[in-house]
Phi, psi and omega in degrees: 000131181256129182248123175274115181262113180271137184214154176285141174277116180235039177056034180082357182290342179252021183301316182296321178297315179296314179298323181293313178297317179298320180292325176298316176301312181297316181293337177280000177096011179253160174275119181267142175220129177229119185305313183299318182282309192273335180255311185269346182052043179059030177225154176279112181246349182258118175275334184258111181301328179291320178295319178304309185288327176296318181292320177299314180298320177299316181293320177297322179297332179276356182257161178264330188218147171244133178250124183230134175265120183259013182302316176252138187303114182274159171239289177300323179296323180295322180296317178298320175300318177299318178299313182299319180296316180296336180266010181057034173274154174290146180232125173249124179258126174241155181196152176293142180309136179094353178286136176265132176239157182283158177299328178299320179292317175301324183290334179261352185276132173272336175210143177237122181238127177260147177224154175276312184215133178282000000 
């Protein structure tokens, strides 16, 4: 099972966080995929936003599940979650304990997991 891990692009500043989350998924027996890591190599490579989102949509289509961390309010990540929902993919939402999420997020999530520390 391939899990698309959606993450924010922070010019590589969150590389360790992304690598840690990917390793947790991988250690759990799933194939991990992160667009920022696996396609962009932690760099901005798309000058055309439409091309970026088409490629993300294509990669989501190749995945079985989308994993999204809602601890910090997402924008692009929420769009990827919407794409996954529209493609009838399973969506796992994770968030730090105490994070409030909207009913819309609850409505598209197949599982919601709270954590103390990632």
